[in-house]
Every structure is written in structure tokens, then in C-alpha cells.
C-alpha positions as CSV (number, residue, x, y, z in Angstrom):
1,M,-179.4,-85.5,-84.7
2,S,-179.3,-86.3,-80.9
3,Q,-178.5,-89.9,-81.7
4,S,-175.4,-88.7,-83.8
5,Y,-174.3,-86.5,-80.9
6,Q,-174.6,-89.5,-78.5
7,T,-172.5,-91.7,-80.9
8,I,-169.9,-89.0,-81.2
9,D,-169.8,-88.6,-77.4
10,H,-169.4,-92.3,-76.9
11,I,-166.5,-92.5,-79.4
12,S,-164.9,-89.6,-77.8
13,T,-165.3,-91.1,-74.2
14,S,-163.9,-94.4,-75.6
15,V,-160.8,-92.9,-77.0
16,V,-160.2,-90.9,-73.8
17,E,-160.5,-94.2,-71.8
18,R,-158.1,-96.1,-74.1
19,N,-155.6,-93.3,-73.9
20,R,-155.9,-93.3,-70.1
21,V,-155.3,-97.0,-69.9
22,L,-152.3,-96.8,-72.3
23,R,-150.8,-93.8,-70.3
24,N,-151.2,-95.6,-67.0
25,T,-149.7,-98.8,-68.5
26,Y,-146.6,-96.9,-69.6
27,W,-146.2,-95.2,-66.2
28,L,-146.6,-98.4,-64.2
29,L,-144.3,-100.3,-66.6
30,A,-141.6,-97.6,-66.0
31,L,-142.2,-97.7,-62.3
32,S,-141.9,-101.6,-62.3
33,M,-138.3,-101.3,-63.4
34,V,-137.3,-99.8,-60.1
35,P,-138.0,-102.9,-58.0
36,T,-136.7,-105.1,-60.8
37,V,-133.3,-103.4,-60.6
38,L,-133.5,-103.4,-56.8
39,G,-134.3,-107.1,-56.8
40,A,-131.4,-107.9,-59.2
41,W,-129.0,-105.7,-57.0
42,V,-130.1,-107.6,-53.8
43,G,-129.6,-111.0,-55.6
44,I,-126.2,-110.2,-56.8
45,A,-125.0,-108.5,-53.6
46,T,-126.3,-111.3,-51.3
47,G,-125.8,-114.3,-53.7
48,I,-129.1,-115.5,-52.5
49,T,-130.0,-117.1,-55.9
50,A,-126.6,-118.5,-56.6
51,S,-127.6,-121.9,-55.5
52,L,-130.9,-121.9,-57.2
53,G,-129.9,-124.0,-60.2
54,G,-131.5,-127.0,-61.8
55,I,-134.9,-128.3,-60.6
56,V,-134.8,-126.4,-57.3
57,G,-134.4,-123.0,-59.2
58,L,-137.1,-124.0,-61.6
59,L,-139.6,-124.9,-58.9
60,V,-138.8,-121.6,-57.0
61,F,-139.3,-119.6,-60.1
62,L,-142.5,-121.1,-61.3
63,G,-144.0,-121.3,-57.8
64,G,-143.2,-117.6,-57.1
65,A,-144.1,-116.4,-60.6
66,F,-147.5,-118.1,-60.8
67,G,-148.3,-117.3,-57.2
68,F,-147.7,-113.6,-57.8
69,M,-149.6,-113.6,-61.1
70,F,-152.6,-115.3,-59.5
71,A,-152.6,-112.7,-56.7
72,I,-152.3,-109.8,-59.2
73,E,-155.2,-110.9,-61.1
74,K,-157.3,-111.3,-57.9
75,T,-156.3,-107.8,-56.7
76,K,-156.2,-105.9,-60.1
77,N,-159.3,-103.9,-59.3
78,S,-158.3,-102.9,-55.8
79,A,-155.7,-100.7,-54.0
80,A,-153.5,-103.8,-53.5
81,G,-153.0,-104.5,-57.2
82,V,-150.1,-102.0,-57.8
83,P,-148.1,-103.1,-54.7
84,M,-148.7,-106.7,-55.6
85,L,-147.4,-106.1,-59.2
86,L,-144.3,-104.2,-57.8
87,G,-143.6,-107.1,-55.5
88,F,-143.7,-109.4,-58.4
89,T,-141.3,-107.3,-60.4
90,F,-138.9,-107.3,-57.3
91,F,-139.1,-111.2,-57.3
92,M,-138.4,-111.2,-61.0
93,G,-135.4,-109.0,-60.6
94,L,-134.1,-111.4,-57.8
95,M,-134.6,-114.4,-60.1
96,L,-132.7,-112.5,-62.9
97,S,-129.7,-111.8,-60.7
98,R,-128.3,-115.4,-61.2
99,L,-128.1,-114.8,-65.0
100,L,-126.7,-111.3,-64.4
101,A,-124.0,-112.5,-62.0
102,M,-123.0,-115.1,-64.6
103,V,-122.6,-112.5,-67.3
104,L,-120.7,-110.1,-65.0
105,G,-118.2,-112.9,-64.6
106,F,-117.1,-112.2,-68.2
107,K,-114.5,-109.6,-68.8
108,N,-117.0,-107.6,-70.9
109,G,-120.0,-108.5,-68.7
110,S,-121.1,-104.9,-68.1
111,E,-121.0,-104.1,-71.8
112,L,-123.1,-107.2,-72.5
113,I,-125.7,-106.1,-70.1
114,M,-125.9,-102.6,-71.5
115,T,-126.2,-104.0,-75.0
116,A,-129.1,-106.4,-73.9
117,F,-130.7,-103.4,-72.2
118,A,-130.3,-101.2,-75.4
119,G,-131.6,-104.1,-77.6
120,T,-134.7,-104.6,-75.4
121,A,-135.4,-100.8,-75.4
122,G,-135.1,-100.8,-79.2
123,V,-137.5,-103.8,-79.6
124,F,-140.0,-102.0,-77.2
125,V,-139.9,-98.7,-79.1
126,L,-140.3,-100.5,-82.4
127,M,-143.3,-102.6,-81.3
128,A,-144.9,-99.5,-79.6
129,S,-144.5,-97.6,-82.8
130,L,-146.0,-100.4,-84.9
131,S,-148.9,-100.7,-82.6
132,T,-150.0,-97.1,-83.4
133,V,-149.7,-97.5,-87.2
134,I,-151.1,-101.0,-87.9
135,K,-154.8,-100.7,-88.5
136,R,-155.7,-104.4,-88.9
137,D,-157.0,-106.4,-86.0
138,L,-154.3,-108.5,-84.3
139,S,-156.5,-110.3,-81.8
140,G,-156.1,-113.6,-83.8
141,M,-152.3,-113.6,-82.9
142,G,-153.1,-114.2,-79.3
143,K,-153.8,-118.0,-79.4
144,W,-150.7,-118.6,-81.6
145,L,-148.4,-116.6,-79.4
146,T,-149.8,-118.4,-76.3
147,V,-149.1,-121.7,-78.0
148,G,-145.6,-120.6,-78.9
149,A,-144.9,-119.4,-75.2
150,L,-146.1,-122.8,-73.9
151,V,-143.8,-124.6,-76.3
152,L,-140.9,-122.4,-75.2
153,M,-141.7,-123.1,-71.5
154,V,-141.7,-126.9,-72.1
155,G,-138.5,-126.6,-74.1
156,A,-136.8,-124.5,-71.3
157,I,-137.9,-127.0,-68.7
158,I,-136.4,-129.9,-70.7
159,N,-133.2,-127.9,-71.3
160,V,-132.8,-127.4,-67.5
161,F,-132.2,-131.2,-67.3
162,V,-130.3,-131.5,-70.6
163,G,-128.1,-128.5,-70.1
164,S,-127.5,-127.9,-73.8
165,S,-125.9,-124.6,-74.9
166,T,-127.3,-125.1,-78.3
167,G,-130.8,-125.7,-76.9
168,M,-130.5,-122.5,-74.8
169,A,-129.5,-120.5,-77.9
170,V,-132.4,-121.8,-79.9
171,I,-134.9,-121.2,-77.1
172,S,-133.6,-117.7,-76.5
173,M,-133.8,-116.7,-80.2
174,M,-137.3,-118.0,-80.4
175,A,-138.2,-116.2,-77.2
176,V,-137.0,-112.8,-78.6
177,G,-139.3,-113.3,-81.5
178,I,-142.3,-114.5,-79.7
179,F,-142.2,-112.0,-76.8
180,S,-141.5,-109.1,-79.2
181,A,-144.7,-110.0,-80.9
182,F,-146.4,-110.3,-77.5
183,I,-145.5,-106.6,-76.8
184,L,-147.1,-105.6,-80.1
185,Y,-150.1,-107.7,-79.5
186,D,-150.7,-106.4,-75.9
187,L,-150.2,-102.8,-76.9
188,K,-152.6,-103.1,-79.8
189,R,-155.2,-104.6,-77.6
190,I,-155.0,-101.5,-75.3
191,I,-155.3,-99.2,-78.3
192,D,-158.2,-101.2,-79.8
193,G,-160.0,-101.2,-76.4
194,G,-159.6,-104.9,-75.8
195,E,-157.8,-104.4,-72.5
196,T,-159.2,-101.9,-70.0
197,N,-157.3,-102.8,-66.9
198,Y,-153.9,-101.1,-66.8
199,I,-152.5,-103.5,-64.1
200,T,-153.3,-106.6,-66.3
201,A,-151.9,-104.8,-69.3
202,T,-148.6,-103.9,-67.4
203,L,-148.3,-107.4,-66.2
204,G,-148.4,-108.8,-69.7
205,I,-146.1,-106.3,-71.3
206,Y,-143.6,-106.5,-68.4
207,L,-143.3,-110.2,-68.7
208,S,-142.6,-109.8,-72.5
209,V,-140.0,-107.1,-71.9
210,F,-138.4,-109.2,-69.1
211,N,-138.2,-112.3,-71.4
212,V,-136.8,-110.3,-74.3
213,F,-134.1,-108.8,-72.1
214,Q,-133.3,-112.2,-70.5
215,S,-133.1,-114.0,-73.8
216,L,-130.9,-111.3,-75.4
217,L,-128.6,-111.4,-72.4
218,A,-128.3,-115.1,-72.6
219,L,-127.5,-115.0,-76.3
220,L,-124.8,-112.3,-75.7
221,G,-123.3,-114.3,-72.9
222,L,-123.2,-117.5,-75.1
223,F,-121.7,-115.9,-78.1
224,G,-120.0,-112.7,-76.9
225,G,-118.7,-113.4,-73.5
226,E,-115.0,-112.8,-73.0
227,R,-113.2,-114.7,-70.3
228,D,-110.1,-113.5,-68.6
């Protein structure tokens, strides 16, 4: 009988811990949007990223992003973890400002940005809802999604040199699908107890949300932008 009580207590503790990680992830994800917006505003207001095109922009982005991600993983169990993550989201907002400025150059730029935001929010809510109702183990998705993300990265790097609008459209559409699936995968890992660090969890989900928004915005700019 005591063994049964211990098992029930362990399950109860496990559920509480998973809920805590999920709750903290949602809170930190919401908080991370503040420095992202601030970074985007600074980038647009100062024009600091306007000249970061081509290979220079690519190197700055990759160097900054991977540098921050390495630092976040190193500090995820310390008090520096959250500030490091928020610094990363500011940097990502700064990098996003170049695309935002381009879209704002359209007559309907503000509407396109709001549409991309609403679309991203819709994707997140849908994936979050699915993560709570899907019972099957999705851990096998991880390696395929990682391969897909790597293919996207290679394609995006090649397209920096090619400068193809069609290539950008294809890459953006694939990115929306792959990173939407990543949101589902990462949230399901938390719910199933596969991820116990909320800073790492937030980093993964933030990157997926960022990429979905950026890709939707690029698509809307390509196909819905109205010039004066």
C-alpha cells in the first residue's frame, strides 16, 4: 500500500513540476516580446541595420545569434540565464528591424505587420491547443524538424547570394510549416516531461515564433505589398 502511495505522490509531483515549467515558459516567452519590440523600434528609429545586407548582415546575424544561444545554454541554470535570454531577444528585434522597415515602406505596411502578427498568434494558439490534446509521443519529430531547419538555413544562405524572390517565397513557406511544427514539438516535450528547464524551453519556442512571424511578414511583403 505504501508503495502505491509513493507512486501516486511521484506522479503528482511530476505533474506539478511540468505545469510549473510550462507556466514559467509562457511567462518568459511573453516577457521576451518586450525587448524584441524595443530592439525593432531602436533598429527602425536609428537605421542601424539598414546597411546590414548581403554577406555582412548574414555574418552579423549568425555570429550574434549563435553567440547568444551558446551563452544562454551556459547560464540557463544561473541568475544570468533570464537576462541573457532577454538580451538575445533584443538582438533579434534589432535584426528584424531591417525587414520591418522594408515592409513599412509599402503603403499598407502597417496592415501587413499586424496581419503577420495575428497569423503568428493564431499559429501559436493552434499549436499550444494541439499539444494538450495529442496523446502520442512526438519525440521522433525532433530529428526530422532539425534536418528541415538545417536545409532551410542552407537555402536561405544561398539565396542571400542569389537574391531570388521566388526562392525567398519558397523558403518562407517552408519555414512557416517547419517552425509551426517546432512549436508543437517543443510544447509537447514540456508537457511530457522531456524538457525541465524553462529558459531552454523558452529559447526554442521563441525562435520558432520569431521565424514564423518573419516568414509570414516576408510572404505578405512579397505578395501583398502596395507601393505608392
